[in-house]
C-alpha positions as CSV (number, residue, x, y, z in Angstrom):
1,M,138.3,74.7,77.5
2,D,139.0,78.2,76.1
3,N,138.4,81.0,78.7
4,R,139.3,83.8,76.3
5,Q,136.6,86.4,75.5
6,G,136.4,88.8,72.7
7,L,136.9,92.5,72.9
8,V,134.1,93.1,75.3
9,S,135.3,96.2,77.1
10,A,138.6,97.6,78.3
11,A,137.2,97.9,81.8
12,S,135.7,94.5,82.2
13,V,137.5,91.7,84.0
14,R,136.8,88.0,84.0
15,T,135.7,86.6,87.3
16,A,138.4,83.9,86.9
17,D,140.9,86.7,87.1
18,L,139.6,87.8,90.5
19,E,139.4,84.5,92.3
20,P,141.6,84.5,95.3
21,Y,144.0,81.7,96.2
22,V,141.9,80.5,99.1
23,A,143.6,77.1,99.5
24,L,147.1,78.6,99.6
25,R,146.1,81.2,102.2
26,Y,144.7,78.3,104.4
27,I,148.0,76.4,103.9
28,A,150.0,79.4,105.0
29,K,147.8,79.8,108.1
30,L,148.2,76.1,108.8
31,F,152.0,76.3,108.7
32,K,152.1,79.3,111.0
33,V,149.7,77.7,113.5
34,L,151.8,74.5,113.5
35,A,154.9,76.6,114.1
36,A,153.2,78.3,117.1
37,L,152.0,75.0,118.5
38,I,155.6,73.6,118.3
39,M,156.8,76.7,120.2
40,I,154.1,76.0,122.9
41,M,155.2,72.4,123.1
42,L,158.8,73.4,123.4
43,F,158.0,75.7,126.3
44,G,156.0,72.9,128.0
45,E,158.8,70.4,127.4
46,V,161.5,72.7,128.9
47,V,159.4,73.5,132.0
48,L,158.5,69.9,132.5
49,G,162.1,68.7,132.0
50,L,163.4,71.3,134.5
51,V,160.7,70.4,137.1
52,I,161.2,66.6,136.8
53,D,165.0,66.3,136.3
54,G,166.4,69.7,137.2
55,R,169.8,70.7,135.9
56,Q,170.6,67.2,134.7
57,S,168.1,67.7,131.8
58,I,169.7,70.8,130.4
59,T,171.8,69.1,127.8
60,T,168.9,67.0,126.5
61,L,166.6,70.0,126.5
62,L,169.1,72.1,124.6
63,G,169.2,69.5,121.8
64,E,165.4,69.2,121.7
65,A,164.9,73.0,121.9
66,T,167.3,73.4,119.0
67,R,165.5,70.8,116.9
68,L,162.1,72.2,117.6
69,L,163.1,75.8,117.0
70,V,164.6,74.9,113.6
71,L,161.4,73.0,112.7
72,A,159.1,75.9,113.9
73,G,161.3,78.3,111.9
74,M,161.0,76.2,108.8
75,L,157.2,76.0,109.1
76,W,156.9,79.7,109.6
77,A,159.1,80.3,106.6
78,A,157.0,77.9,104.6
79,G,153.9,79.9,105.5
80,D,155.7,83.2,104.5
81,I,156.7,81.6,101.2
82,T,153.1,80.5,100.6
83,V,151.9,84.0,101.1
84,L,154.6,85.2,98.7
85,M,153.3,82.7,96.1
86,V,149.8,84.2,96.5
87,D,151.2,87.7,96.0
88,A,153.1,86.6,92.9
89,G,149.9,85.0,91.5
90,H,148.0,88.2,92.0
91,D,150.8,90.2,90.3
92,L,150.7,87.7,87.4
93,R,147.0,88.1,87.1
94,V,147.3,91.9,87.1
95,V,149.9,91.7,84.3
96,R,147.7,89.4,82.3
97,I,144.8,91.8,82.6
98,L,146.8,94.8,81.7
99,L,148.4,93.1,78.7
100,G,144.9,92.1,77.5
101,R,143.7,95.7,77.8
102,I,146.8,97.0,76.0
103,N,146.2,94.4,73.3
104,A,142.6,95.4,72.9
105,H,143.5,99.1,72.8
106,V,146.1,98.5,70.1
107,H,143.7,96.4,68.0
108,R,141.0,99.1,68.2
109,R,143.5,101.7,67.1
110,E,144.7,99.6,64.1
111,E,141.2,99.1,62.6
112,P,141.4,100.0,58.9
113,E,139.8,103.3,58.0
114,P,137.7,103.5,54.9
115,E,139.9,104.6,52.0
116,K,139.1,107.9,50.4
117,V,139.0,107.4,46.6
118,A,139.5,110.4,44.4
119,P,136.9,110.8,41.7
120,R,138.0,109.7,38.2
121,R,138.3,112.2,35.4
122,A,137.0,111.5,32.0
123,A,139.7,110.9,29.4
124,P,140.0,113.7,26.8
């Protein structure tokens, strides 16, 4: 399927160029929500461990806390990388639109002008 259009107008933009990356934005939000939920679970686990076992649970809780903090950090970073991918996609679309406009402008400039032919003189 060819989505290219002819030289319609330098100001016109295809709707396909304006579509947002909706799915990627939802995935980024999902990663960040999961990271926040893991932090809430970590807080609950630490409180519950200290209430039930007291000081004897500190070593176990430190290991669990470290593991959950790393996992939450990785999920948060994945969300940020996803947002970065969306921004890179928008930049790529802008470049493609601008290159199309430059190309259209150059082709309009290079259209051949009618040649001016000097009138012929009669031979003596």
